[in-house]
N, C-alpha and C positions, 0 to 999 in steps of 0.2 A: 823550221818548226812547222807542220800541215797543219792545216785544219778545216769540216765543211761549216759552211756559214748564213748565212741570211742577215741581207743588211738590212743598215739601221733606220728602223721605225716602229712606234708603234703607234695605234690609236686610243683616240678615249675610250672609243665603245668597248676592250676587252678589260673589261676593269680586274679582272685579277692577276692582272699585271702590271697597272697604271705606280703602286709603284716602283718596282721592279726600273720600271721606264723612268722614271721621275728624277733616277738616280741617274739616269745617263742622256738625260736630257745636253741634246746638240751634239751627241756623236750615235755611231751604229748599232742601233739596239736588237742587234739578228740573234742575241739569244733568245730574246726575248717574242719575237718576232716568229721566231723560227717553232718554239715553246706552244704558241698559239697555233702555227700550224698545223704542229701533233695534236696537240689539240681538236680541233677539226675536219684531219683527215689522218687517226691513229695509221693506217697502215705507209704514212708518209716517213713514218721514225725509221730513224736507221739501221736498228734493232731487228727490225720487221719488214724493211722498205732493200728489194734483193738489188735495187739500182743505187746501191750504200760499196758494195762489194766487187759487184761489176763495172765499175770503174776505177775504184782503188786498181784490183786486183789489172785492166787496166795498163794505170800511169805507171804502177810500179814494172807493168812490161818494157812497155814504154821509154821510159824513162832509163831501164837496163840498157836497150838497146842502142837508143842515144848513146848511151858513153861509151860504147863497146864499136859503135862506127861512127862515120866522118858522118856521114848520111842517112837517119835512120829509115829504115825503108817501113816503116809504120806510116812515118810523115810521107805524102806524095807528094807535098810543096815546100820552100823555103817561107815563103812569104805568104801570110792569110792573110783575106782581108773577108771583115767585119763587114751587113750591111748596119746601121745604127739611122735608124730614125728616134727622133725624138718626137717628141707627143707633149704638147703645155694646156696646159687643163689650166683657166683660170677669169676668172671675174671681172676682167677688165680692170686690175691692178699690175702692182709693181711682178706680181706673178707671172706677169705677163711679159718675158726677155723676150730681149732683142735678137736680132740673126745675130750679129756679132758677137752677143755674149752665145750663143751658140757652138761657135764656131771655136771661140776662145776653150769652149770644154773639151773641142775634137781634139786642137791643137792639143793641150793637156795632158790628153787622154794615149795620144798617139806619142809624145817627146817621154809618159813616165811606162809606157810599153814595150817603147825601142833603149831606154837608156840614154836622151838626149836633152831631159828637161837642163833647162839654166843652170838650174843650182847645182847640179850633179856635182860638179871641183867641191860641197860643201861639205862631202859626203867624212866623215873621221877615216884614219888611217886606220884605226884596227875591222875596220868592212872597206876597204879599199881593195877592187883586183873580184870580191864578191856577188859586180852590178852584172845583174839578166835583161840578154834583153829576148824580149819573147819573138821578136817574126812578123806581131801582127799591127797591123792596119785597121783604125776605127774609117770608114767613107761614110758619106750622104748618102747615098741612096738615088737612085731620080726617075727611078719608074715605082707606080704603087704595085700591091699585090697583087691588083684591076687590070697591072700592065700604064694605066694613065701614067704623068708623069706629075713626080714631085719632086721636090727642095732638100728631102730628108726631116722637113720641120714641119710639124701638122700642128698648125692650133683648133682649140676645141673651146669657144664658150664655156662653163657648165657651172652652176652656183651650185652641182652638186655632191661635187665633189673640194671642195676644202682643204680635205688632207687625202692622202695618198694612198692612205695604207685597208681602202675598200675593196676589196677584185672584180667589185661589179663596174670600178674607173678601167680596171685591162681590159675586159670582157668587152667594154663598150669599143674600145679607141683602136687598143694593141692591132695589132699587125700577128700575122704566119710568127709565131716562136723558129720558124724550123729556116726560114727567107734573113728573117728581121734580127739585130738585136730592140729590145723597145725601149726607150727611158723617160721616165714620166715628169714633169715635171710643171712642180705643184705647188699655193699657197705653203706646206706646212705638208712633210713628208706623215705625219702623221701627228699631226697637233702638238699644238708649244713649240719647243725649239725644236723637234726630230730631224735631221740632217736628211737621211736616207736608208733606204734598202736593197738587198739585194738577195733574192734567195740560192743558196744551192745548186748545181744541176740535178745533182740526186732528190735534193728534196723534191723539184717539183716534174720526176721523170714522168707522174703519170696525173701531173694536175697543171698542162701548161698552160693556163689561163692567172695562173701565180708567176709566172719565172717576166724577166723585164728587172729594171732599173726603177726605184721609182727616189727620188735628189724634190731636197724644199729649193726651192729659186735659188733661194742665197751663198744654195751648196754647189754651185751648175756655174762650171767654168771661171774665168780671172779677170773676169771687167763687168761693168753695167753693175749689177744690184750683187751678186756677190763679195762674197766677205774672205781676206785672205786666210787668217785659219782652214775655212778650207776649200780650197783656189783646189784639191785633188781630191777631193771627196770622193768625186764618180770614178776615180780611177780606182783609188779604195774598194766601192762600191764592183768595178768592174771585175774586178780581185774575183771579190765573193761569185759573183758569176760563174769565172771560170775556175771554180773548185776550190779557190784559196780562206784556208780559214784568219784568223787571229791571229799573229804570235805569241802568244801566251794561250793559245789553244780555248776555244768557246765551249766546251764543254765542265769549266772553272767559269765562277766566277774573278772579272777583267779586276787585277788589283789584290787579287788576294795570293797569300801564301801557296790554295790548293793548287795555281794553276800553274807554281813549279811542276806537278806532277802529269801536267796536261801536254800535250804535245799537238803542235799543227800538221806533221809528215813533211818537214820541209827538212831536211838535213842541216842547211848552214840557213839558218836563224834560230840563237841559240834560246833556250827556253825562257823565259821574262814572267813575271805579275801583269805589267803592262798600263801603261796608266796614259789618260787625257785631259787636255785645260792645261792645267797651271804646275809648270816643274814639280815632280814628287814628293820632293827635302825642302821645298817651300818658294821659291821659285816663281815668277809672272809669266816666262817663257815658253813651256809645254815641251825645252829642245833640250834638258839637261841630258849630252849629249854622255856624260861621266858614269851615271845612275847604274846601279847594277841590283841586279835581284838573280835569284835562283842559281847561286854560287858562281851566276859569272856577268859582261858587261853586257849591257839590254843594246836593241837596235831600233834606238828610239829612233832612227830614218827609214825606218820601214814605214813602208806603205798602206801595212796589213797593222800596224799601232795606232794609238788616236795622241801620238802627237802633231804641235803645231807647222811642225819641218819634215814631213817626208819628202822621199829622194829616190829611194830607192826599191826593186823588186831584185829579190836576187837570182842568181843563178837558178837554183832547188826550185823557187817558187815559180819562177818561167818557167821552166822543166813541166812545171805540175801543171803548171795554166792550157802549156802548150798540147796536155795530154789529153786534157778535158776537150781543149777544141776537137780534138783528130777524134774524139770518141762520141760515138752514138746515142751516149744517153742526152737525154734532152735534147736531140738535133744539132747538136754543135756543129756535128761534122757535115751536116749540109751546108751552111752559112757560109763557109769559102767553095762552097763545091763552082765547077765554073759552069756548070749550068743555072749555077740561085745565084753568079752573079751576073752573069747575063739577061735574066730575068728580072735582077733588080737595074739593070742600067749602069754595073761595076765591068760586065765583060768590055772583051777586049770586039774592038777598037775604045781605048779609054775615053771616053767624052769627053768632049767639052766642058767645060769648070772654071765658074766664076772666079775670078784673083781678084784680093782688095792690100790693103795698105792696113798691117796689123799695127804696126807703130813707128814713130820717128823720134829720131834722138839727136840732137843740136849737141855741139860745143864752140865755141870760139879760140881761134889760135893765133897767135903774135908770131909776126917773124921783121923785126928790123923793127920800122915802124907801123908797119903793114898790119889790119886784120883781116880776116878769114872766118865765116859759119862750116862747119863738118858735121854733113847733115850724117845719119844709118835711118837708111830706110828699109825697115824688114816686112814683103810682100808674102800671104799665104795663097795657098788656095782655099776654096769651100770642102775642104774635106780637114783644115787645119793644121796642111803640111805645107812648109815652106812653099814658093814656088820658084827655083830655080828660072837663069836665063829668061828674067824679065826684065823689059826694056821702059826705065821707069823713068818720064819727064818732069821737070820744075821748072816752077819760075820762083827767080830770085824777088822779094823787096825789102825798103826800110830805107837802111842806108845806104843798098847797093839793091839795084836792081839789074835783068840778067835772066836765059835760057839755058839747060842743063838736060844732061841725059846720062844714061847709065845700066850697068844687066845685072839683074843679081848672080850671084852664086851661087852654089850648093847650098849655103842655109837659107838664101832669101834674100840677103840683105845686099846692099846696094848701096857705098858712100858717093852724096857730090859735095864738090864745093865751092860755093859761093864766088865773084869775083869778090878780090880787096883792096880793102881802101885805109885812109888814115886816121877817117872821121870814127867816133866814138856815137854808141847808140846800136840799136833793132836789127838785128838778120832774120829775115823771114821766109821759110820757105815753102812753097805750096803744091804739092802732087797734083799734075795736071791732065794726067793719064799713066794708062800702065798696061802693058799690053805682050803679049805672047802667042806664039801660035794661033789656033782657033779658039784660045781663052777671050773667055768676056770681062772686062773692068767692070766691075761692079761698086762705084761709088758708096751704095744706099748700106753696102758692109763694113767700108770703114771703123776702123776704130779712131783713127787719124786719118786727118786729109791736108792740115797744114804745124809747123810747129815755129816759135821763135826764141833765138836767145841776144842780149846783151852784151856788150863788152863792157 
């Protein structure tokens, strides 16, 4: 299915829509936010906004040409790099999330958009083979709009924007949308328990101040203050930003039978009524993959549903998003251009990156009377991507002592094994250094520094 959407959130100030928002607390309130936008700017409505017809026509042509040729002549490059800046609007509370949490969000987005997320093997058999790789990479820029250095993580203390639904916040802190994808991290996307929102490209074609993604801090990334049910929320919102609707079609209210008559404009996502939170048939996990509606099996594990187990964008969704990023509607096609990548510090030659320890997993093995520990260490760079060919040095302590080193593979991991011993107790490994070419090991970004395991 395909659909145009605005992502997840509504502000308490918009009283006429508050009742609907309460029903959708904790999820993407795109239907409400779009209604509010159309109330403020009637010319944005799809019925009168020419950007919708323009983008849809381009999308159909793009997909048709892509399906006819091995490499569509519509697209100039295979890999589309999107400079992505995080604006953390905070009041010195937990919403002032760590750099590590931001990096985990970039990592999750890149996994989801490249079909490399760790749980992809859990996709049910009925939908295997439909997984889509957008060939899109989200990367933190090293240059601000004026050319000054940036980490791509901008922090702003401002008690005027506890909630993120006030367009004045974006006007105050947003960077040009033709150069960056702006992601705003706030205490609450729109007050209460709302998670985040993003408008469709055509929605904001003539209203650039509204563009970008807004997310509550607890719906950003996979560590820190992030909650497991919303680990992939920003990927969901990025789908909206790249012209995806919810899988049930957003002109109908989610969860109603009328949604069966709506479509999301993507052929390989079956029509459904959609759900979020608890299992629609009375369970609690929000992941009832046998659920059916609209006379077919629901794709509960799609990123554009509200379930708690998102895994996949489909091939059709990937094509639709890639089309939006090749179109000039809302300047999406300038983001990945060579000139813009150079202007944002992401052009060739590739700048040096900070690298850090993303994870350490420990196990014990026994051979005869001897014990040894194995540490699987994962290294990523500041874009959230796995850091291949990085040399990792460690020190062992506890019931053993010694040093070791190894080089990460393509997935950014290396397995290091401790000296062996016949004693029982605790094995501890600590990363002492990581090196890769001109890149810099930045321990302040580490998600973990050391780990232990006992036999």
